[in-house]
Structures are given as structure tokens and as C-alpha cells.
Steps between C-alpha positions, in 0.01 A plus 500: 500500500620851423391840620304732273595863464241601762624244757227242444607139455436355156209258518428584866160337576408686815349844553546615142290211356179533699278607214330163502191630313691603190831318532853611422781405271700203629808722483620809317670303224153385388375858482804621302480211257125544454545871438783436254276246320225757494709784366710293259253386234465455130558867433857469622572250216278614217472877551808650663772371254299633207440838668870526576603419144237739352583789733872539461651176633734567785390860513152382606656361821565855630136621508390149599709501819421865577130411492569194713668710773253794502174319428525123505659431840316778686159380376594140574603593854183706549270213404691242706499720809132585450391135485733382775399775748128419477529124434214537256446437131433769237153573642565489875796740487267786405390532858774763482246723318173318429393738223779362287401136530399518132874495425506148650205393286678643199804286583271195523350574158844538344630179660186319370562611142869416514439165670253399225724561200832426675396144559405462134861596410622247751272234349641566153850454645371171644381403151836574341672318789293185429555540121879506562494143637595354165807416290417774252342833588178537303588855383834394343395436141245617247365159413202493740129518412464848650787654299435729200687552174681808639657297777881507487684331788847573624581127474365224276530120517746474216668840524318631192526857623872497524537340156277763343679773684837384368360474145344843528825650622694353209249589227350832615720795558474874567162664492317186389617314812391792723159498335456125556598534869246783549224291341589197708496707823167651404331168422658285769269365767677288759365155594489608862278797411265273296500243784400780740237655280347212309538209737530614866258796470326420169448871507184655362490809276330729748470562876119454476531165323555266797483178304554181698661449833848351452461191713875438553541857627190461720647182645831674577308792657329249736847352582635848574217590736521168680875553554440852635222378731707209637790729572270738689286241669632603843562861415844638571591186697498291182599760244791600727643152453437481122690823434827339611480327159288732280698814590848353477494245218435764218851638589649150447328483159601856407864413581487177298349683201754785545800267497359320195419829327836671531678196354306540171631675194348847466412527873745791552331690218160452671636615836657807337156593358363464852768701682669744259417848639331747268550806721302737278187317597543588865358848417182347361207531742359168374806315628447642850130425478564141402753461783258637762211288367707180490619552864148579613330202332781256554509541877125441523414825671132578560383142421435439868737199508781674687262620772354149529831316518638747758187462712613147591828628642570519863448857623866593561642341180750727327298566182736794418778255435267260320377768261854584387599133458187408300503814277866463406459123439206571267693752293816292492296206373364718214853596395624135526207379294601736226832314456311166474252631241739696280775240490258251345346769270849600391575140411177476302570827314842373413352175368250683286758756391272786603515788751414430864217751466337264249451226761463716820150496647316536833199362680335181370687546171829451679389220736302293251644583160852654485670315786347153425612536138855582611496190721440276199850585375662349811598139540259312732251788444214333697712512816560875470136555416383307806735709718389827349125436536540349845671826599210705353252286697684552826538874442130524428393289797701714746294805396170303478537374858502854632217619272272223630610546861429876471137430406449225758658701783290808421178295506590310821620812684192695396252238615717412799277232662651203678340264248657662194838528679488125561372417152729724298573204266134512387539865404825420316325221308206723415716784369702249294184352343366847412844595358498194281149563369579863425812381314310269265426768239874558473546141385281552190634582154466871579658453842839660418321821397321524833816402695697783346206741547495422876879524520507843338200657675401321820827582677634814331421855612259373769797367701674837482192679632451251782865531609488881489183518710650255751805727542280807543274326755781370720723804480249786501159378619618271777814711550864432422613565864260243638601242238870556564434438871307181413795370296739590785282317748504193274866497387667663799636778282331770293502478124820648354463861392550400135181287515311767688580751222415248228168400657388859541629665183722308257299177450158670449665732243651205316169315513328809352764505231425136415130577476555797270753301292251208470225738377723685254657184358170316468439313175209269424601138548583285201608138463740455212294638207166473675345834612256474792151634427369797693248303708781277633709805600194631683488174697870543575448848642202372699724238656758767584241732652318223692787487752540884528130570528490297826686786671249788458196268531612360837604845617156641434339198663718539812432877528129437467510236780716707737355700786481877478268784422690650213695355208826630646438329834424171327807535277727555804342205681546265206870598466585439864667167581266221616514406868639158388787656305842399625691183586283185495631344823434660835863447604615718212251780573716737701513878521198669353360160395503360852166432679452726799630342818708232322865436578600646161308815596676518840844458335454797269305717750809682639590605141143606436485696825830667420377606160172616660688714753701664220188574304332651811810712560481632148128576541573684825770707330263584217214598734730710719636681198141576389416624848813716496388666181183611685710689755556235770847398618619172341661366818242627751297182559326616825239782514609817678343571841 
């Protein structure tokens, strides 16, 4: 056993683990691994490397780490401390200012949307994982029933491509050769792309044309939800054990793929594309906007998951240290994943004799088309494919655990009866079943259109608004001085001045910048050449607004239900902290949270009395000075005879 930074013993079962109604993490390693699994997701692999390459390579790292320091880590620390102090989920914590409970409902709505489509992505990874259990990957060649005449693979059974390439090079020269290459590039459709579109998705021509449910995908979706449910069957007690594997093994796979990637011809070229600084781009506002957005979304701020995971911590856990460790780990993983992705893409570009930009992609296009195609060029390609998709599954599950636990915890905490506390598994099962049913439309032939619509709108600017309002509520409505004292009571030391400044000024300004940037840079969503119709975009905006609209609706409801004769009285009443706000356990409720007459109250009474005496002395001085201005003598406290 070792000592934590605050003096508590790691895994100490007494005193600090008396929250028997909700439970606690088995130890702090479980919390850190779960939070790392939550923050490190698919976006670290399929979004960050592409953003970095597109926004100036190594030059992008500068704004990225600036945003991490001034926005990412402070917001991460704020949410962890918020949840840990109250030991409540994303609804219960708003006892701090009941009028803002709509922010918690907004977090639940966002987590619901993300949980629905995120598990569909995981189920597709499951499908590719099962499809890789073969001697020959099914997307290697163009001789399958689903392939079209325009299919042109990077490898063929008899090496036809290389023969034709040699013949072309010997017969065609100069401009004619260049023209042939341009035509080939234009017409080429890779077997992996056709496998993805025509076989896995059997994609329809329009978002409104649902077609049939893809039964193999539906089966994998059921598998995915069952796995998530089983891992959360005992809440954090079971998921805390699972993350020892799900949060660590992806790093083993990344390292294996990295070692394999850098040994390939052309890998250095790919990594150069990824890292070569283009310093002129650092003056571009879009680069800074992308950096801020990536930090914000990657860390999972405003989803409710960080608050929920921290709520299962012991009260005096050093969440300040944890927030720095987890945030830096998340960003380091993104950078590391870039080497893995671009080393393989560089090899593929070298093999095709094209520029790396021709094969670079992001999102599903990278995970299910570009990277799988590159893997077909490797010896024992099914092995590398199994490893890659197993890594994607684990990365996705780590995030999905927390999304589901966020919803379950919010429901259980809100109802709060003994029965529901004891039967939390029933709630978990119910939420999983509903999540599965809501995900069924995404397994149809139009499913990919809806998945991307949810990804682009359900958790975009709404998250930024939620996070901004949370900062304003805690720092300005509840009061920054009170919150700093709460954190000091919990950690044993006040938040460092850097974080106090960031919470009050810097982070809200950066969040506002992200919101403005998101609005200015907005472009209607497209998928390859498909342009989404207006009615589908309206649904997208409705999804985005559905989480934000919870905030004013609940605020008006709370004001209407509050006591008071005037609107202003009701507004003040609804903003004041609830009587239940504060540490969950009575032994932690000291100082101004202590019950009158308790030992904790007696301990802090001398300090209270001392402060009271000072305040009374100040009042006396003020009253005497006022009397003196009316002609009386300041120091003459007895009336003259």
C-alpha cells in the first residue's frame, strides 16, 4: 500500500468508503483507468491525426497544447471536483443551484444520443473483427459478387496490377503517361470501399430510404449492448475491474501496429506528412478553432460522464492530480496514434505511387476503408486486421461504459429509493434495451446517413453551450469564493491560482470562442458526394437544440415552483443552493455544511466565532464613524452626566 498525495492510504476500506448506498471505486487506479478509457476514444485514432495533418502538421501541436493547458485541463478538473464534492451524478450535483438543473438534463440528452450511435460504430468494428477471422480478408480483391467494374485493388491474385503497371511504364511516356495515371486515379474504387458500401452497409441512395435492416449489423449491435451490460452489471464495481484490460490493451495494440508500421517502406514519408510543421498556418483562426474543438470534444467535457465517474470517488481523493494525468494521457495517445495511422498510410501511398494526401482520410472512412485496405498489403494481413479492429472495439467500449453509467447513475440518484438503489442492475438492463432499440434504425441501409447526422449535430455546439453555462453557474451564481473553499475542504489545499483564473475568465472565453468558431465555420453535412436534404438538417438542428432547450425550460419551471411574491424573489430562491447541497456523507460535512450541534460544527466553531467577532468589530467601527459624522465623539461610548 502507498500513500496518496492527500495522505490517504490507497485502497483504504474504512471511513472513506462508507457510501454504501452508491458505492465507491475499489481503488483510485480503477477511477483513473476508467476516465482514461472514457476520454480516449475513437476520435483519438480517426480524427486527431487527420486534423493535425490538415492543419499544419507539427505546427498544429502548438495551439493544441495551448488549448489543453488553458481550457482542457481546467474544465476537466472543474467537472471532476464538482462530481466528487457532491458524490452525485449529472442531475444531483445541481443542488448547487437548482434553477440550473436543466444543464444536467441536457447532459443526459447528449449522452443518450452519443450512446445510441457510438455503440453502432462499435458493432461495425465487431463485424469487421469477425470478418477478419479468415485466411484472406474479404476486401482484398475485386472478384467478389458485390464488386463493380470500377473496382481496382492494390493487390491481385496473380499480380496483374504490377504487370500492367510495368508494361504501361515501358510503353507510355511523357504526357500520355500522366493522363493515364490521372484517369486511373479518378476511376479507381478500392475493394475495401466497395466492401464497406455495397456489402457491409448495402447503402441506400437517400437518408429517407431506409431499406432493409442489415441483419449481420443488427446481430453485432446486440452483441455490443450485451457486452456493455455485462461489464456494468454491478456498476462501478464490475466496470472498474474490466477497465484493467479495456483501458490498457489498446496501448499494447497501438505499439504493435506502430513497430510494424515504421518498418514498412514509405512509412517515414507518411510520418513526415503528419509532423512536418507548416508554420504559416499557425496564423489561421481555423487552426486554433480546430485545436480548441478537438481538445474540448476529445476530453468528454459536458457529457456528464466526468461528473458521474468522479462521484464514485472517496471524498478526499486528489482529483487535481487525476485531472492532469488523464488529460495529458489522452492528448499523448492522440499524438501517438498519429504515428500508427500515418506510417501505414505512407506505406500504402508508396505502394500506389501516389501522394499521402490521396489516401489520407478521417472518421469511418479511415477506420473502415483506408486503413483496412492498407492492411491487405501486409503479410499475414488477417492478424493485423484482427488487432486493429479489436483495438477500435476496446477504445469504443471504454467510452460507452461511461455513457451508459452516466444515464443509469442520473436515474438512480434522482429517484433515490432504497429499492432502486438495490436493483440498479434492472435500471442498467432497461437503459441497455432502450439503447439497442433506438439503435436499430442505424442498422438499416440508410443507417450510415443517420449515424453521421447524429455525430455532427447531436453533440456539437450544444456541448459548448452546456459547458459555458456550467462555468457561469459555479463561478458567478454559486460564487467562486465558496467553490474554492469547497475544493479546499475536499482536497486539503485550495485550487492553484492558475485554475482559479482559468475557471473564472480564460476557459469561458475560450469556450465562447469555440462556439463562435463553430457557428462561423458551419457547413451543411455531406457524405462523400451525397448532400443531405433540408428536412434531415432540420432534424439535426432539432437534436442539437433538444439538449440546450432543457436549460431554459427547467429554469422557468423551477422559478414558477419557488416561493416568493415577486419574480425576483422566486429567481433568487431558485438560484440558492439546496439544503442537501454539499458532501454526501455526514462525516465529511464540516464547516458551513455541518449540522448544528455536531462534532464537526464544534470543531470549526472557534474559527466561526473569531470571524464573527472580526465582523462585529468592523460593524462597530462603521457605526461609530457614522455617529461621529453627526457630531458625537468616536471614542466616547458612555453618555455624559
